[in-house]
N, C-alpha and C positions, 0 to 999 in steps of 0.2 A: 461316308468319310474315313473307314476303317483303312484305305489306302494312302497312308500317309508319309511325304517324303521327308517332311521334317518331325522329328518330338523331341523336344526336349522336356526333361521331367524333373521338378523339386531343383531347379537351379540356381544356385546360392553364391555370389559375388561383394565381397567386404573389400572395400577400400579405407584406409585411415579416415576414420569419422565420420564415413557414413556405407550403408548399405543399399548397393546399387540395385542389384538383383537380391527379393526374398523370398527363396521356394517358388520360385515362379515358372510355371506348364505353359508349354506353345507348341500347339501341332498347326502342320500346316499341310493340306492333302494334295497329292500329284494333281499337277497342272493346273493350279489354281493363283489368282494373284490374292495375295493376304498383306492385309494392311495392319501395321505395327504400331498404333495409336497411344500417346501420350505426352502430358506436359514435359518440359524440357527440365531434363534432370529425373526423369522418370523411370527410367534404366535401360530405355531401347537401344540405343546405341552399343550401351555394355553386353546386355543379351545378346546382339548379332556379331559385337566382336568376338565374344565365345565362341558362336557357330563358325564364325571365319577365324578362328585360332589367334587371333590378335591377343585373348587372356585366355587364361584357364579359369573355371569354374571351383570355389572352394568345396560345392557340394551339386550332385546331382547327375543324372543320366540323359546323355542324345543319343537319339538313334537317325541314321540315314537311310531312307527306304527301308523300314523294318530291323534293321542290324544296328548294333551298338556300337559305338565308334569312340574312339578318344581323340580330339582336334587337339593336338599341343602347338600347332604353329600353321599359318598358312597353306606352307605344302603339303601340309595334309590334307586340308580346305580342298584346294586346288585337286588334289587325287581323288578327294570325293566326286568331283566335278561340282563342286559348290565356287561362285565367284562373288565378290564384292565392290560394288562402285560407291566408292566414300563421297564424303561431303566434300572435302576438299582434295580435289583431282591430283593422282600420284604420277605427274605428266613432265617429261623434261622440254620446256619450250622451244628450246633450240634444235631437236630432235622432229621428224619427218611423223605424219600419223604413222608409217608403216613400222619406222623404228622403236616408237613407243611403246606397239601392241606387240611385237616380238619379243622384246628386251627380257634376256633371259630363258628365251626359248629359240633365238637364232638358229635356221637353217643353214646349212652352209652345202657348199657343191665339193667336188671331188678335189679343188685343191686348197680348202679348207677354209675358203673365203666367204661370206655373207652372202646367200643367196637371196638379192634383195628384188629380184624382180620375180621370183618363186614366192615371195612373202606377200608382195603387193598384190600379185594376182589371187591369192588367197584371200586376203584383206577385202579386196574389191567383192568377192563371190558373195561375202559374207554381207558386207554393205548392201550388194544389191538384192539378196535373199530377207535381210530385214529389212528393206525399206529404209536404212538410215541415210544414203547421200553423202558420204564422206569419202573426199580425193585422198586415196592413198599417198598421195605425194605432196601434201600440204604439210607447212611446217606449222606446229602449234600454236606459233605464237602469231600466227595469221589469221587464224580463224577464232570464229565467235565463242562464249563460253557453253552454248547451247551445243554445238559441234564439239566442243572439248568430251562434253560428257558423251556423245556418242563415239567418241575413241577409247572410251572406258568402258563402254559396253562392249565394242569389238575386242578388245583387248581381253574379255572374259570368255566370250564367245570362241576366239580365236583357241582358248584351252578348253575347248570343250563343255563349259559349265554348261549343266542342265538345272540347277538351283542358283538362282542369282538373286544377291541382296542388294536393295537399292536405300542408301543412306542418306533421307532429306534429299531425294534428287532435284527438288523443284527450288530449292532455295536462293539458288543464283539465277532463275531462267526468267524470262520474261514471260506473258501472258499466252503469246504466241508458240514460244518454245515449250511452255507447261501443256499446250492442247498434243502438238508433236509429240513429245514423250509418251503420252498418256496413248496415243493411237501407238505407239513403237511397243509398250507395254503389251497391248493386247494382241499385236502380230508375233511377239514372243510368246504370247499365250497360246495363239493358235498352232505355232511350231513343236508345243509339247513341254516348254517351259516352266517351270516352276517359279514364283515370282516372290518376296519378300517386300515389301514398300514400308519404309519407315516413315512417318509423318507425323503431322498434326492440323495437318489444312484439310477441313471435312468436307468441302467442295470436290478435292483431288479423291478422297475416299468413296465419294460415292460416284464420281466420275470412273474410277476405274478398279476398284476393287471387287472379289467377290464375296468375302468376309474379313472380319477385323478383331484383332487381339487387343485388348486395354488393359495398358500397364496406369499405375498410379504410386509414386513414390516408393519405385521398386518391388509393388505387388502386383500380383497377376488379379484384375478387375473381371475379366469375363470375356467371349468370345461370340460374336454374333454376325447372322447374316445381313450385308451391307443392305440389300433391297428393301428389307423389312425394316430397317432402324431409321430414324431422323436423325438429322443432325443435332438436332438438339437434346436427343437421348444419347448420342456419339460424345457430344460436349459435359452433358451431366457426368456420364459414366468417365469423361477422362479428368475432369476437376473435382469431381465428389459432390456440386452445386448447381443450380440452376443457370445458366450463363445469358446475358441478353446480346442478340447479335446487331441491335438496336443502337445507335449514340443519341443518349438523352441529352439534348445541351437548349439554352434557350436564345433567342434571336441575341446577333452581335451589338455590343456598346462601342461603336467604332470613335477613334479618336486622331490624336494627331499620327503624321505621317514620323514613321520610325525608320523604316528602309527604303531607300531611293538609287533607284539604279535609272543611270540616264545613259543612252547609247553604248550602251557594253560591247565590247567585241573581243573575244578570249579566244587564244588559240588553240588546237589542241594537240595530240601527240605528234604528229606528222606536221605541223606549222600552218594545217589548213584552219580557218576560223571553226569553232566548235559552236560558238556564241555568236550573233551578227546584230549588231545594232539594238540590243534591247535595251526595253524600257520596263521599269514595273516599280509599284509602290506596295508597301505592308503596313498598313496603320494598325497601330494600339488596339486591342481588343479583338481582333481578328486572326483567323486564319485562312492563309490565302495558298491553295496549292499547284504544284505544280504537274500537270498530267501530260504524259508522254512515253513513248517507245523508247526504250533503254537503247542512248547510243546517239540520240537529239541534242546533246549538251547541256541536259542536265548535272553530269558530274564536273562539268566544267564551269559552269554557274556556280554552284555549291562553292566551290573550290578557289574562284574567283573572290566571292564575298567574304569567304573566311581567309584569305590571303596564303592558302595552299598553292595556287597559281596565280602567273603575274598578268595584269591587263594590259592589252594593246592598246585600246583606246575607250573612250569613256570613262564615267564616274563612279564612285558608289558612295553612299553619303548613310552615317547613321544617327540619326536624333539631328540632322544638319551638319552634321561635321563630316568631312571627305575622309574616309577609311582607304582609297583607293589603293595606295601604294602603301599603309601603314604595317607597321610588324604585327605580328599575329597578337603579342601577349599585349599591344595598345589596345587592338580589337576586341580582347577578351576584358580588359579593363575599360572598355566604352560600355561595356554590355552585350557582348554577340558571343552566344553559346552554339555550339554544334553537335548536334548528334550525327557524326557521318556516316555514309553507307556503307564500308568497310571498317569495323569494327576493331579489326588486326593491325591495320596499318596506318589508321589513324584515329581511333580512337581508345586504343589502351597501349601498356607496355607491359607485353604478356609475360615476360620474367619477372615483374613487379608483382606485390600479393595485392590483393583486393583492396585494404585499407592505402595504402601508398597511390592505387589508380584513382581511388576516390578523392584524392585530394591534390593532382598534380597541377590543377590550375589555380589551386588556393594556398599549396603549403607555405608561401611565405607571408601569409597573415595570421592575426590571432585567430579565432585560441592554437593554430597549429604550431606557430614559431611564437619563441619569447622576442623582449626587444632585442637583443643579440643575435639573434637567427638560429636559435637551438631550435629542433623540433620536438613539440612536446606529445610525446606519444600516448600518453593515457588520454588525451584531446581527441588525437588521430582514430584510435582506437573505440572511443566512445560513437565518433563520427559514424564511423564504419556499421558498428553494429546499427544504429538508428537507419540508416539505408536498408541495410540488409534487410533487418523486420522489416520496414514499411516499404520497401518494393519487391518484398518477398525473392531475395538473390540467395539461390541455393549453392550455398559455398560450405564444404566439407569440414574445411576446418576452422569458419567463422574469419573474422579479418585478415589473419593469417594465410588462408587459401591463395595460393598463385593464380594470378588470371588465369595464365594455360592451361589449368587442371580442371577447367569450369568448362559445361556446355556451351556452345555457341549462343544460346538463348538466354543462359544468365550471366554470360559478356554483355551482351546487349542492353540486358534490366542494369547492370551497373553503371555502361556509360549514359544511359539516360538517367538514370538517379543522379549520377554527380552534375548533369547539364541541368535537370530543372531545381537540384537540389541549392544551384548558383543565382537562382532567379534573375534570369537574364534579362533587358530589354526587349531583345532581338532572340529567338530562338529559331535556329535552322534544324528540320529533323529532315534526314532523307535517310527512306529505308527504314522507319522508327520498327516495325515489328517484324521486319524480316527473320525470320527462324525462331519467332514466338508462337506459343500456343494459344488457343481461344480464350484461356482465362488472363494470361497475361496483356493478351492484346486487348481485351477488354479495359484491364488495369489503364494500360499506358494510351489507351484512348480518353479516358475519365480525367487522368493527370493533365495531357495535354490539353484539353478544353477549360478545364480549372485554371490553368498558366493563361489560356486566352481571356477567361472571366475575370482573371487579377489584372487585366490590360497589358498583357506583353503580346506582343506584335511575333505571329509565326507564320515560318516558310516553310511550307511541306512538299517534301518531293518522295513521291510513291509510285511505284509499277503498279500497284493495285488499286484499280479502277474503283475498283466498292468503296476502298477504305478513303481516296479522293475524294469521293462525291457523298459521302455520310460524315466525313469530318470537316470537311472546308465549307468557308462561307461564301468564297471565288475561286473561280478554277481558271488557271491560265495553261492552256493547251500551248505545247512546245513541238514543235517540228522543224528539224534541220536549223538548229540553232534560233530559231525565230519564236516567237510569241503569234501562232496564228488567230486567237484570240481570248476573251477574258470571259467568261459568264457569271452570274449568280448561282450557286450551288442549288437553290431552292427550286430554279427553274430549268436546270438543266438534267438530260438524259443521256442514257450510254452510247446512243446512235449519235445524238449531237458531239459529243464527247471524242467518240471515236473517230468518227469525221475530221474533227480538226487535228487531232493527233498525226491524222495520214496527210494532213497538208490543207485540207478546205477549209475557204472561210464560210462560215455560217451567219446565215442572219439571226442580229439578235445578240451578238457576240461586239465586243468592244477590244480594242489597240491596247488600253490604258488601264 
């Protein structure tokens, strides 16, 4: 392993109130897939942002292919043939694939005009070489999230990068797209590329990586050979304790119907029904899961129940009270809690502080407001400190931390903390553990089960089939906006659920 593509030695980076990287060492061999593993806020993205020139380290040394370098900005990184695919894509949505890829490197003909055909030909060649199957002429707004990620990969390949950094590349992908991405990573490796793969998903590390470096709270813990290390060992290195992958829960004590959905039809973005005559009940004391491939009406169903999308026909009742066309505030007052799938768009006000975000649904009430409507900042601060401690939210400046400055996983924990703390009658959780590490997932799952055991009704939407099968009491399979069947989780298997997600009606499933 003496032939290193990357050597980062004694890297330290301090932000106000937090040491993001504390004398970290990181070595990646030429031509390997190297996973960088750690909890949310462990310093993974910061370390790779230093390598890509988005930050400069306060101390330490970087060598690329054996030569000491100083990387002051992304242009320096690009010149060293380092490319980075960011967790949140950097694409112009009304541009074509080719226009996005060549942005800043536009080739021009002898008249000085942009030579689109030449660029499209090169993009097509790269797409074919690496099996990416991207149409150079498609507009970004018309392709899937998985395809958008491939465009980001093509963007750095077009710049001739041979060290590729992927920051949480599977956070927004469906299970099928994750499998396809891992195949792409192996093809890139076969072509001689060196890959750094930032993640906290242990299954993906086992499927994709050769070696793995673990960070914990900004410190270097160790580097291991993935084939010789179990998922449990990786998890223990990451969180510093033994982690249970099995959800421990008692049989449900099911009560009255809390959520009743009758013949619900909801239109999607293009005016076509995304949810079609859907019927579903969720009772107190149970977790009902929605299993389905992304794009089959899950988002529209959740948005319609929460009041974010209008209902074309049908009814939604909460504890017998119709809320089909109620205001969002009235739904919240009636006992509806929502952990949305898009924490940036619907979960947080990113420019607000964390303490402000934790009371956005309750600031009108005591103890956060007095009888005259004035905010009570001591109570707000104390409330935030309690939830930050209870949910292990890594906020560098405590309650005053701006939400936008926190890692995605800690933003997610803040949303979940706020919604669970409100103790709603119905808790809708959409992708609750997206972007979370195994320690946080274990905690969030336990809290969801605790809410169920308190008699809450919980509707869970997740693309993680393991999560749905382990956490839920009943599972409803959704395909093309329709519930194909509902099964008891204890009798379900992956083959049965997968077949129903594909639209097949299986023996032993119900429709109510």
